[in-house]
NUTI-305569 format. One record per residue (C-alpha): x, y, z; residue in three letters. Coordinates in steps of 0.5 Angstrom, whole numbers, m for minus. Each point is the difference from the previous one (the first is absolute). Layout:
BEGIN
<node xx="X" yy="Y" zz="Z" code="Ala"/>
...
end
This chain:
BEGIN
<node xx="m151" yy="32" zz="m382" code="Unk"/>
<node xx="m6" yy="m2" zz="m3" code="Unk"/>
<node xx="1" yy="m8" zz="m2" code="Unk"/>
<node xx="0" yy="m2" zz="m7" code="Unk"/>
<node xx="m5" yy="m4" zz="m3" code="Unk"/>
<node xx="1" yy="m8" zz="1" code="Unk"/>
<node xx="4" yy="m3" zz="m5" code="Unk"/>
<node xx="m2" yy="m6" zz="m5" code="Unk"/>
<node xx="3" yy="m5" zz="5" code="Unk"/>
<node xx="m4" yy="3" zz="6" code="Unk"/>
<node xx="m6" yy="0" zz="m4" code="Unk"/>
<node xx="2" yy="m7" zz="m1" code="Unk"/>
<node xx="1" yy="m2" zz="7" code="Unk"/>
<node xx="m7" yy="3" zz="2" code="Unk"/>
<node xx="m3" yy="m4" zz="m5" code="Unk"/>
<node xx="3" yy="m6" zz="2" code="Unk"/>
<node xx="m2" yy="2" zz="7" code="Unk"/>
<node xx="m7" yy="0" zz="m1" code="Unk"/>
<node xx="0" yy="m6" zz="m3" code="Unk"/>
<node xx="3" yy="m4" zz="5" code="Unk"/>
<node xx="m1" yy="4" zz="6" code="Unk"/>
<node xx="m7" yy="1" zz="3" code="Unk"/>
<node xx="m1" yy="7" zz="0" code="Unk"/>
<node xx="6" yy="1" zz="m4" code="Unk"/>
<node xx="5" yy="0" zz="6" code="Unk"/>
<node xx="2" yy="m3" zz="7" code="Unk"/>
<node xx="m6" yy="3" zz="4" code="Unk"/>
<node xx="4" yy="5" zz="3" code="Unk"/>
<node xx="1" yy="7" zz="m3" code="Unk"/>
<node xx="m1" yy="3" zz="m7" code="Unk"/>
<node xx="1" yy="m4" zz="m6" code="Unk"/>
<node xx="1" yy="6" zz="m5" code="Unk"/>
<node xx="7" yy="0" zz="2" code="Unk"/>
<node xx="5" yy="m6" zz="m1" code="Unk"/>
<node xx="6" yy="1" zz="4" code="Unk"/>
<node xx="7" yy="m2" zz="m2" code="Unk"/>
<node xx="5" yy="3" zz="5" code="Unk"/>
<node xx="2" yy="4" zz="6" code="Unk"/>
<node xx="5" yy="3" zz="3" code="Unk"/>
<node xx="0" yy="4" zz="7" code="Unk"/>
<node xx="m6" yy="4" zz="0" code="Unk"/>
<node xx="m2" yy="m1" zz="m7" code="Unk"/>
<node xx="m3" yy="m5" zz="m5" code="Unk"/>
<node xx="0" yy="0" zz="m8" code="Unk"/>
<node xx="m6" yy="m4" zz="m4" code="Unk"/>
<node xx="1" yy="m4" zz="m6" code="Unk"/>
<node xx="0" yy="6" zz="m4" code="Unk"/>
<node xx="5" yy="4" zz="3" code="Unk"/>
<node xx="m4" yy="5" zz="4" code="Unk"/>
<node xx="3" yy="2" zz="7" code="Unk"/>
<node xx="m4" yy="1" zz="6" code="Unk"/>
<node xx="1" yy="2" zz="7" code="Unk"/>
<node xx="m2" yy="m6" zz="4" code="Unk"/>
<node xx="m4" yy="0" zz="6" code="Unk"/>
<node xx="m3" yy="m7" zz="m1" code="Unk"/>
<node xx="7" yy="m3" zz="2" code="Unk"/>
<node xx="m3" yy="m7" zz="m1" code="Unk"/>
<node xx="m6" yy="1" zz="5" code="Unk"/>
<node xx="6" yy="2" zz="5" code="Unk"/>
<node xx="5" yy="m5" zz="0" code="Unk"/>
<node xx="5" yy="5" zz="m4" code="Unk"/>
<node xx="1" yy="5" zz="6" code="Unk"/>
<node xx="8" yy="1" zz="m1" code="Unk"/>
<node xx="m2" yy="0" zz="m8" code="Unk"/>
<node xx="1" yy="m4" zz="m6" code="Unk"/>
<node xx="6" yy="m4" zz="m1" code="Unk"/>
<node xx="4" yy="2" zz="6" code="Unk"/>
<node xx="7" yy="m2" zz="m2" code="Unk"/>
<node xx="1" yy="m3" zz="7" code="Unk"/>
<node xx="m6" yy="m4" zz="m1" code="Unk"/>
<node xx="1" yy="m2" zz="m7" code="Unk"/>
<node xx="7" yy="m2" zz="1" code="Unk"/>
<node xx="m1" yy="m5" zz="6" code="Unk"/>
<node xx="m6" yy="m3" zz="m4" code="Unk"/>
<node xx="4" yy="m1" zz="m6" code="Unk"/>
<node xx="5" yy="m4" zz="4" code="Unk"/>
<node xx="m5" yy="m4" zz="3" code="Unk"/>
<node xx="m3" yy="m2" zz="m6" code="Unk"/>
<node xx="6" yy="m4" zz="m2" code="Unk"/>
<node xx="0" yy="m3" zz="7" code="Unk"/>
<node xx="m8" yy="m3" zz="m1" code="Unk"/>
<node xx="m6" yy="3" zz="0" code="Unk"/>
<node xx="m4" yy="m4" zz="5" code="Unk"/>
<node xx="1" yy="m6" zz="5" code="Unk"/>
<node xx="m7" yy="m1" zz="4" code="Unk"/>
<node xx="5" yy="0" zz="6" code="Unk"/>
<node xx="4" yy="4" zz="5" code="Unk"/>
<node xx="5" yy="5" zz="m4" code="Unk"/>
<node xx="5" yy="5" zz="3" code="Unk"/>
<node xx="m4" yy="6" zz="m3" code="Unk"/>
<node xx="m7" yy="m2" zz="3" code="Unk"/>
<node xx="3" yy="m1" zz="7" code="Unk"/>
<node xx="4" yy="7" zz="0" code="Unk"/>
<node xx="m6" yy="3" zz="m3" code="Unk"/>
<node xx="m4" yy="m3" zz="6" code="Unk"/>
<node xx="5" yy="3" zz="5" code="Unk"/>
<node xx="0" yy="7" zz="m3" code="Unk"/>
<node xx="m8" yy="0" zz="1" code="Unk"/>
<node xx="1" yy="m2" zz="7" code="Unk"/>
<node xx="5" yy="5" zz="1" code="Unk"/>
<node xx="m4" yy="5" zz="m3" code="Unk"/>
<node xx="m8" yy="m1" zz="2" code="Unk"/>
<node xx="m2" yy="1" zz="7" code="Unk"/>
<node xx="m5" yy="m6" zz="0" code="Unk"/>
<node xx="4" yy="m5" zz="m3" code="Unk"/>
<node xx="3" yy="m5" zz="4" code="Unk"/>
<node xx="0" yy="m5" zz="m6" code="Unk"/>
<node xx="m2" yy="0" zz="m8" code="Unk"/>
<node xx="m3" yy="m5" zz="m4" code="Unk"/>
<node xx="0" yy="2" zz="m8" code="Unk"/>
<node xx="m5" yy="m1" zz="m6" code="Unk"/>
<node xx="0" yy="3" zz="m6" code="Unk"/>
<node xx="m6" yy="6" zz="0" code="Unk"/>
<node xx="m3" yy="4" zz="4" code="Unk"/>
<node xx="m7" yy="m4" zz="m1" code="Unk"/>
<node xx="4" yy="m6" zz="3" code="Unk"/>
<node xx="3" yy="4" zz="6" code="Unk"/>
<node xx="m7" yy="3" zz="2" code="Unk"/>
<node xx="m4" yy="m7" zz="m1" code="Unk"/>
<node xx="5" yy="m4" zz="4" code="Unk"/>
<node xx="0" yy="6" zz="5" code="Unk"/>
<node xx="m7" yy="m1" zz="1" code="Unk"/>
<node xx="0" yy="m7" zz="0" code="Unk"/>
<node xx="6" yy="0" zz="5" code="Unk"/>
<node xx="m5" yy="4" zz="5" code="Unk"/>
<node xx="m5" yy="m5" zz="m1" code="Unk"/>
<node xx="4" yy="m6" zz="2" code="Unk"/>
<node xx="3" yy="4" zz="6" code="Unk"/>
<node xx="m7" yy="2" zz="3" code="Unk"/>
<node xx="m4" yy="m6" zz="m2" code="Unk"/>
<node xx="m5" yy="5" zz="m3" code="Unk"/>
<node xx="m2" yy="2" zz="m7" code="Unk"/>
<node xx="m2" yy="8" zz="m1" code="Unk"/>
<node xx="4" yy="5" zz="m2" code="Unk"/>
<node xx="m1" yy="7" zz="1" code="Unk"/>
<node xx="2" yy="5" zz="m6" code="Unk"/>
<node xx="m1" yy="7" zz="m1" code="Unk"/>
<node xx="m4" yy="2" zz="m6" code="Unk"/>
<node xx="4" yy="2" zz="m6" code="Unk"/>
<node xx="6" yy="m4" zz="3" code="Unk"/>
<node xx="4" yy="m4" zz="m6" code="Unk"/>
<node xx="2" yy="m6" zz="3" code="Unk"/>
<node xx="2" yy="m4" zz="m7" code="Unk"/>
<node xx="m5" yy="m4" zz="m5" code="Unk"/>
<node xx="m2" yy="m6" zz="5" code="Unk"/>
<node xx="m7" yy="m1" zz="1" code="Unk"/>
<node xx="1" yy="4" zz="7" code="Unk"/>
<node xx="4" yy="5" zz="m3" code="Unk"/>
<node xx="m6" yy="2" zz="m5" code="Unk"/>
<node xx="m5" yy="2" zz="5" code="Unk"/>
<node xx="m2" yy="7" zz="1" code="Unk"/>
<node xx="6" yy="2" zz="m4" code="Unk"/>
<node xx="m4" yy="5" zz="m5" code="Unk"/>
<node xx="m7" yy="m2" zz="1" code="Unk"/>
<node xx="m4" yy="2" zz="m5" code="Unk"/>
<node xx="m6" yy="1" zz="5" code="Unk"/>
<node xx="1" yy="2" zz="7" code="Unk"/>
<node xx="m2" yy="m4" zz="5" code="Unk"/>
<node xx="m1" yy="1" zz="8" code="Unk"/>
<node xx="6" yy="m2" zz="4" code="Unk"/>
<node xx="2" yy="m6" zz="2" code="Unk"/>
<node xx="m3" yy="m3" zz="m7" code="Unk"/>
<node xx="5" yy="m2" zz="m5" code="Unk"/>
<node xx="m1" yy="1" zz="m7" code="Unk"/>
<node xx="3" yy="m4" zz="m6" code="Unk"/>
<node xx="4" yy="4" zz="m5" code="Unk"/>
<node xx="0" yy="m5" zz="m5" code="Unk"/>
<node xx="m5" yy="m6" zz="m2" code="Unk"/>
<node xx="3" yy="m7" zz="2" code="Unk"/>
<node xx="1" yy="1" zz="8" code="Unk"/>
<node xx="m4" yy="m5" zz="4" code="Unk"/>
<node xx="m6" yy="3" zz="4" code="Unk"/>
<node xx="3" yy="m4" zz="6" code="Unk"/>
<node xx="7" yy="4" zz="m1" code="Unk"/>
<node xx="m4" yy="7" zz="1" code="Unk"/>
<node xx="m3" yy="m3" zz="7" code="Unk"/>
<node xx="8" yy="m1" zz="2" code="Unk"/>
<node xx="1" yy="8" zz="m1" code="Unk"/>
<node xx="m2" yy="6" zz="5" code="Unk"/>
<node xx="1" yy="6" zz="m4" code="Unk"/>
<node xx="1" yy="7" zz="4" code="Unk"/>
<node xx="1" yy="7" zz="m2" code="Unk"/>
<node xx="8" yy="2" zz="0" code="Unk"/>
<node xx="2" yy="6" zz="4" code="Unk"/>
<node xx="m7" yy="0" zz="4" code="Unk"/>
<node xx="3" yy="m2" zz="7" code="Unk"/>
<node xx="m6" yy="m1" zz="4" code="Unk"/>
<node xx="m3" yy="m4" zz="m5" code="Unk"/>
<node xx="6" yy="m5" zz="m1" code="Unk"/>
<node xx="1" yy="m1" zz="7" code="Unk"/>
<node xx="m7" yy="m1" zz="2" code="Unk"/>
<node xx="m1" yy="m5" zz="m6" code="Unk"/>
<node xx="7" yy="m4" zz="2" code="Unk"/>
<node xx="m3" yy="0" zz="7" code="Unk"/>
<node xx="m7" yy="m3" zz="m2" code="Unk"/>
<node xx="3" yy="m5" zz="m5" code="Unk"/>
<node xx="6" yy="m2" zz="5" code="Unk"/>
<node xx="m2" yy="m7" zz="1" code="Unk"/>
<node xx="m1" yy="m1" zz="m7" code="Unk"/>
<node xx="6" yy="3" zz="m3" code="Unk"/>
<node xx="6" yy="m3" zz="m2" code="Unk"/>
<node xx="4" yy="6" zz="m2" code="Unk"/>
<node xx="0" yy="7" zz="m2" code="Unk"/>
<node xx="3" yy="2" zz="m7" code="Unk"/>
<node xx="1" yy="8" zz="m2" code="Unk"/>
<node xx="5" yy="4" zz="m4" code="Unk"/>
<node xx="3" yy="4" zz="4" code="Unk"/>
<node xx="m1" yy="6" zz="m5" code="Unk"/>
<node xx="m6" yy="m3" zz="m4" code="Unk"/>
<node xx="1" yy="1" zz="m8" code="Unk"/>
<node xx="1" yy="8" zz="0" code="Unk"/>
<node xx="m3" yy="1" zz="7" code="Unk"/>
<node xx="5" yy="2" zz="6" code="Unk"/>
<node xx="m3" yy="m3" zz="7" code="Unk"/>
<node xx="m3" yy="6" zz="4" code="Unk"/>
<node xx="4" yy="1" zz="7" code="Unk"/>
<node xx="m1" yy="m5" zz="5" code="Unk"/>
<node xx="m4" yy="m5" zz="m5" code="Unk"/>
<node xx="6" yy="m5" zz="m1" code="Unk"/>
<node xx="2" yy="0" zz="8" code="Unk"/>
<node xx="m8" yy="m1" zz="1" code="Unk"/>
<node xx="0" yy="m7" zz="m4" code="Unk"/>
<node xx="7" yy="m2" zz="4" code="Unk"/>
<node xx="m3" yy="2" zz="6" code="Unk"/>
<node xx="m7" yy="m4" zz="0" code="Unk"/>
<node xx="3" yy="m6" zz="m4" code="Unk"/>
<node xx="6" yy="m1" zz="5" code="Unk"/>
<node xx="m5" yy="1" zz="6" code="Unk"/>
<node xx="m5" yy="m6" zz="m3" code="Unk"/>
<node xx="6" yy="m4" zz="m3" code="Unk"/>
<node xx="m2" yy="1" zz="m7" code="Unk"/>
<node xx="6" yy="0" zz="m5" code="Unk"/>
<node xx="1" yy="6" zz="m4" code="Unk"/>
<node xx="2" yy="0" zz="m7" code="Unk"/>
<node xx="3" yy="6" zz="m4" code="Unk"/>
<node xx="0" yy="m1" zz="m7" code="Unk"/>
<node xx="7" yy="3" zz="m2" code="Unk"/>
<node xx="0" yy="m3" zz="m7" code="Unk"/>
<node xx="0" yy="7" zz="m2" code="Unk"/>
<node xx="3" yy="4" zz="6" code="Unk"/>
<node xx="5" yy="m5" zz="2" code="Unk"/>
<node xx="7" yy="4" zz="m1" code="Unk"/>
<node xx="m3" yy="5" zz="m4" code="Unk"/>
<node xx="m2" yy="5" zz="6" code="Unk"/>
<node xx="6" yy="m1" zz="4" code="Unk"/>
<node xx="5" yy="m6" zz="0" code="Unk"/>
<node xx="m4" yy="m4" zz="5" code="Unk"/>
<node xx="m7" yy="2" zz="m4" code="Unk"/>
<node xx="m6" yy="3" zz="3" code="Unk"/>
<node xx="0" yy="m3" zz="6" code="Unk"/>
<node xx="7" yy="4" zz="2" code="Unk"/>
<node xx="m3" yy="6" zz="m4" code="Unk"/>
<node xx="m6" yy="0" zz="5" code="Unk"/>
<node xx="3" yy="m3" zz="6" code="Unk"/>
<node xx="m5" yy="m5" zz="0" code="Unk"/>
<node xx="2" yy="m8" zz="0" code="Unk"/>
<node xx="m5" yy="m5" zz="m2" code="Unk"/>
<node xx="1" yy="m8" zz="1" code="Unk"/>
<node xx="1" yy="m2" zz="m7" code="Unk"/>
<node xx="1" yy="4" zz="m6" code="Unk"/>
<node xx="0" yy="m1" zz="m8" code="Unk"/>
<node xx="5" yy="2" zz="m4" code="Unk"/>
<node xx="1" yy="0" zz="m8" code="Unk"/>
<node xx="2" yy="5" zz="m6" code="Unk"/>
<node xx="7" yy="3" zz="3" code="Unk"/>
<node xx="3" yy="m6" zz="3" code="Unk"/>
<node xx="0" yy="m4" zz="m6" code="Unk"/>
<node xx="3" yy="6" zz="m4" code="Unk"/>
<node xx="m4" yy="m1" zz="m6" code="Unk"/>
<node xx="m1" yy="m8" zz="0" code="Unk"/>
<node xx="m5" yy="m4" zz="3" code="Unk"/>
<node xx="1" yy="0" zz="7" code="Unk"/>
<node xx="m4" yy="1" zz="7" code="Unk"/>
<node xx="0" yy="m2" zz="7" code="Unk"/>
<node xx="m4" yy="m1" zz="6" code="Unk"/>
<node xx="4" yy="3" zz="6" code="Unk"/>
<node xx="m2" yy="0" zz="8" code="Unk"/>
<node xx="1" yy="m2" zz="7" code="Unk"/>
<node xx="3" yy="m7" zz="1" code="Unk"/>
<node xx="m7" yy="m2" zz="4" code="Unk"/>
<node xx="m3" yy="1" zz="m7" code="Unk"/>
<node xx="5" yy="m2" zz="m5" code="Unk"/>
<node xx="1" yy="m7" zz="4" code="Unk"/>
<node xx="m6" yy="m3" zz="m3" code="Unk"/>
<node xx="4" yy="0" zz="m6" code="Unk"/>
<node xx="5" yy="m5" zz="3" code="Unk"/>
<node xx="m2" yy="m7" zz="0" code="Unk"/>
<node xx="4" yy="m2" zz="7" code="Unk"/>
<node xx="m2" yy="6" zz="4" code="Unk"/>
<node xx="m8" yy="0" zz="m3" code="Unk"/>
<node xx="m1" yy="m7" zz="1" code="Unk"/>
<node xx="m8" yy="m1" zz="m2" code="Unk"/>
<node xx="0" yy="7" zz="m1" code="Unk"/>
<node xx="5" yy="0" zz="m6" code="Unk"/>
<node xx="m2" yy="4" zz="m6" code="Unk"/>
<node xx="2" yy="m2" zz="m7" code="Unk"/>
<node xx="3" yy="5" zz="m4" code="Unk"/>
<node xx="4" yy="m2" zz="m6" code="Unk"/>
<node xx="2" yy="4" zz="m7" code="Unk"/>
<node xx="4" yy="m2" zz="m6" code="Unk"/>
<node xx="3" yy="7" zz="0" code="Unk"/>
<node xx="0" yy="2" zz="7" code="Unk"/>
<node xx="7" yy="3" zz="2" code="Unk"/>
<node xx="2" yy="0" zz="m7" code="Unk"/>
<node xx="7" yy="2" zz="0" code="Unk"/>
<node xx="0" yy="5" zz="m6" code="Unk"/>
<node xx="m6" yy="3" zz="4" code="Unk"/>
<node xx="3" yy="0" zz="6" code="Unk"/>
<node xx="7" yy="3" zz="m2" code="Unk"/>
<node xx="m4" yy="5" zz="m4" code="Unk"/>
<node xx="m3" yy="2" zz="7" code="Unk"/>
<node xx="6" yy="0" zz="4" code="Unk"/>
<node xx="4" yy="4" zz="m5" code="Unk"/>
<node xx="m6" yy="5" zz="0" code="Unk"/>
<node xx="0" yy="0" zz="8" code="Unk"/>
<node xx="7" yy="2" zz="0" code="Unk"/>
<node xx="m1" yy="6" zz="m5" code="Unk"/>
<node xx="m5" yy="2" zz="5" code="Unk"/>
<node xx="4" yy="0" zz="6" code="Unk"/>
<node xx="5" yy="5" zz="m4" code="Unk"/>
<node xx="m1" yy="7" zz="3" code="Unk"/>
<node xx="m5" yy="5" zz="m3" code="Unk"/>
<node xx="m4" yy="m5" zz="m4" code="Unk"/>
<node xx="m7" yy="1" zz="4" code="Unk"/>
<node xx="2" yy="7" zz="0" code="Unk"/>
<node xx="0" yy="1" zz="m7" code="Unk"/>
<node xx="m6" yy="m4" zz="m2" code="Unk"/>
<node xx="m4" yy="4" zz="6" code="Unk"/>
<node xx="3" yy="7" zz="m3" code="Unk"/>
<node xx="m2" yy="m2" zz="m7" code="Unk"/>
<node xx="m7" yy="m2" zz="2" code="Unk"/>
<node xx="m1" yy="6" zz="4" code="Unk"/>
<node xx="2" yy="4" zz="m6" code="Unk"/>
<node xx="m5" yy="m3" zz="m4" code="Unk"/>
<node xx="m6" yy="0" zz="5" code="Unk"/>
<node xx="2" yy="8" zz="2" code="Unk"/>
<node xx="0" yy="2" zz="m8" code="Unk"/>
<node xx="m7" yy="m4" zz="m1" code="Unk"/>
<node xx="m3" yy="3" zz="6" code="Unk"/>
<node xx="2" yy="7" zz="m2" code="Unk"/>
<node xx="m2" yy="m1" zz="m8" code="Unk"/>
<node xx="m7" yy="m2" zz="2" code="Unk"/>
<node xx="m1" yy="5" zz="5" code="Unk"/>
<node xx="2" yy="6" zz="m5" code="Unk"/>
<node xx="m5" yy="m3" zz="m5" code="Unk"/>
<node xx="m6" yy="m1" zz="5" code="Unk"/>
<node xx="0" yy="m7" zz="m2" code="Unk"/>
<node xx="m3" yy="m4" zz="6" code="Unk"/>
<node xx="5" yy="m6" zz="2" code="Unk"/>
<node xx="4" yy="m2" zz="5" code="Unk"/>
<node xx="7" yy="m4" zz="0" code="Unk"/>
<node xx="m1" yy="m6" zz="4" code="Unk"/>
<node xx="5" yy="m4" zz="3" code="Unk"/>
<node xx="8" yy="0" zz="2" code="Unk"/>
<node xx="6" yy="2" zz="m3" code="Unk"/>
<node xx="2" yy="m6" zz="m3" code="Unk"/>
<node xx="m7" yy="m2" zz="m2" code="Unk"/>
<node xx="m6" yy="4" zz="m2" code="Unk"/>
<node xx="m5" yy="3" zz="m5" code="Unk"/>
<node xx="m5" yy="6" zz="m1" code="Unk"/>
<node xx="m7" yy="m2" zz="2" code="Unk"/>
<node xx="m5" yy="5" zz="m3" code="Unk"/>
<node xx="m5" yy="1" zz="6" code="Unk"/>
<node xx="m1" yy="4" zz="6" code="Unk"/>
<node xx="0" yy="m1" zz="7" code="Unk"/>
<node xx="3" yy="m5" zz="5" code="Unk"/>
<node xx="3" yy="m6" zz="m4" code="Unk"/>
<node xx="1" yy="m5" zz="5" code="Unk"/>
<node xx="m3" yy="m6" zz="m2" code="Unk"/>
<node xx="m2" yy="m4" zz="m6" code="Unk"/>
<node xx="m7" yy="3" zz="m1" code="Unk"/>
<node xx="3" yy="7" zz="0" code="Unk"/>
<node xx="5" yy="m1" zz="m5" code="Unk"/>
<node xx="m5" yy="m4" zz="m4" code="Unk"/>
<node xx="m4" yy="7" zz="m1" code="Unk"/>
<node xx="6" yy="3" zz="m4" code="Unk"/>
<node xx="m1" yy="2" zz="m7" code="Unk"/>
<node xx="2" yy="m6" zz="m4" code="Unk"/>
<node xx="m1" yy="3" zz="m7" code="Unk"/>
<node xx="5" yy="6" zz="2" code="Unk"/>
<node xx="5" yy="m5" zz="2" code="Unk"/>
<node xx="0" yy="m3" zz="m6" code="Unk"/>
<node xx="0" yy="6" zz="m4" code="Unk"/>
<node xx="6" yy="2" zz="4" code="Unk"/>
<node xx="4" yy="m7" zz="m1" code="Unk"/>
<node xx="m1" yy="1" zz="m8" code="Unk"/>
<node xx="3" yy="6" zz="0" code="Unk"/>
<node xx="6" yy="m2" zz="4" code="Unk"/>
<node xx="1" yy="m6" zz="m4" code="Unk"/>
<node xx="0" yy="5" zz="m6" code="Unk"/>
<node xx="6" yy="3" zz="3" code="Unk"/>
<node xx="4" yy="m6" zz="2" code="Unk"/>
<node xx="m3" yy="m1" zz="7" code="Unk"/>
<node xx="m1" yy="m8" zz="1" code="Unk"/>
<node xx="m5" yy="m1" zz="6" code="Unk"/>
<node xx="m5" yy="m5" zz="2" code="Unk"/>
<node xx="m7" yy="3" zz="0" code="Unk"/>
<node xx="0" yy="1" zz="8" code="Unk"/>
<node xx="7" yy="1" zz="2" code="Unk"/>
<node xx="7" yy="3" zz="0" code="Unk"/>
<node xx="5" yy="m5" zz="2" code="Unk"/>
<node xx="7" yy="4" zz="2" code="Unk"/>
<node xx="7" yy="m3" zz="m1" code="Unk"/>
<node xx="7" yy="2" zz="3" code="Unk"/>
<node xx="2" yy="1" zz="m7" code="Unk"/>
<node xx="m5" yy="5" zz="m3" code="Unk"/>
<node xx="4" yy="7" zz="m1" code="Unk"/>
<node xx="m2" yy="7" zz="0" code="Unk"/>
<node xx="m1" yy="0" zz="m8" code="Unk"/>
<node xx="m5" yy="m6" zz="1" code="Unk"/>
<node xx="m3" yy="5" zz="5" code="Unk"/>
<node xx="0" yy="6" zz="m5" code="Unk"/>
<node xx="m3" yy="m4" zz="m5" code="Unk"/>
<node xx="m6" yy="m3" zz="4" code="Unk"/>
<node xx="m2" yy="7" zz="3" code="Unk"/>
<node xx="0" yy="2" zz="m7" code="Unk"/>
<node xx="m4" yy="m5" zz="m2" code="Unk"/>
<node xx="m5" yy="1" zz="6" code="Unk"/>
<node xx="0" yy="8" zz="m2" code="Unk"/>
<node xx="m2" yy="m2" zz="m7" code="Unk"/>
<node xx="m6" yy="m5" zz="3" code="Unk"/>
<node xx="m2" yy="6" zz="4" code="Unk"/>
<node xx="0" yy="5" zz="m6" code="Unk"/>
<node xx="m4" yy="m6" zz="m4" code="Unk"/>
<node xx="m5" yy="0" zz="6" code="Unk"/>
<node xx="m1" yy="7" zz="0" code="Unk"/>
<node xx="m1" yy="1" zz="m7" code="Unk"/>
<node xx="m5" yy="m6" zz="0" code="Unk"/>
<node xx="m4" yy="3" zz="6" code="Unk"/>
<node xx="0" yy="7" zz="m3" code="Unk"/>
<node xx="m3" yy="m3" zz="m7" code="Unk"/>
<node xx="m5" yy="m4" zz="4" code="Unk"/>
<node xx="m2" yy="6" zz="4" code="Unk"/>
end
């Protein structure tokens, strides 16, 4: 299904957006689509065009848009109050559900975004250890804070452990507080942790970095060396929390950190995130237990009852039999279909990731870290994404998020669109030969 041309109303909205919003958008994804509604695994734009949705709001809508159980609960809460800046029933119950599910979680503290959660987690280990440096991995995404935007996508590659700012405006002093290591390089990571042990406040890692799975033994090595040296290990599970398994990537991989951050799924599509961890670390958020080490953390919408209830209902749905199996089956069908088409066409490309989160990287070799993935042909990927959009498939520039709500019809439409992209790429290369 090829989307129709934008209506006058959508053209008007785009014009307004370019007048009142920098770059014509919210700073997230494409500005050439103005979305209007979503249901299950699909979205519709203002012009009425329908798309299979693999953006999923950048991941929160793991059980699909407008799930009836979540929608009904939220509608009822809207009549009872939308925010209180105080303890509320559903925030408490959501915290209990997280503690019950997540291996490292003795206690939970809520905030509103993944960026906040990661920034607080890094501050928490600084307060706990009384040291300033954080070790992160090149290409790892930990939000929009100054510390998070170091060596996420460096424009120039530096020698490890040098941190490279990804944006203007980051103080040079912050760069000196971050040590950067290569992801999936066990020997180098362990060596650097030992080398900087006396200066490190903590180590932060995505257990599954963007699209890159951990090599066997990598997460285990991080856990072993940090435990030996008494350095807190943080898993950024804003993306993987409740997605890879009900207990997150730490359950999926069997490696338990000291602290983790979560977001996206736990808010059910509303702004909510959390820091969770072992009691000895979370005690610093408790004035009575922490004493002089008490760490202030305040947020107007932290634990907001609407977001908390949406998250609580989402987790209830995920506990129903077959939810994860369905999402995994959908993702595997897409990954296998795409791989077969690329192989048949002789187009160099690898489907990289996990059944619930993946994309095609147009590169050869072992894609095990930021530098190897960055060698992928971005122009080819843009061409594929353009053709997919023309066939009613909506995704980000670099990721498919899979939901439990995607159907066999969604898979078929997506693979038909991918086949069209493969055919278009073959024609382009033939004409250029």
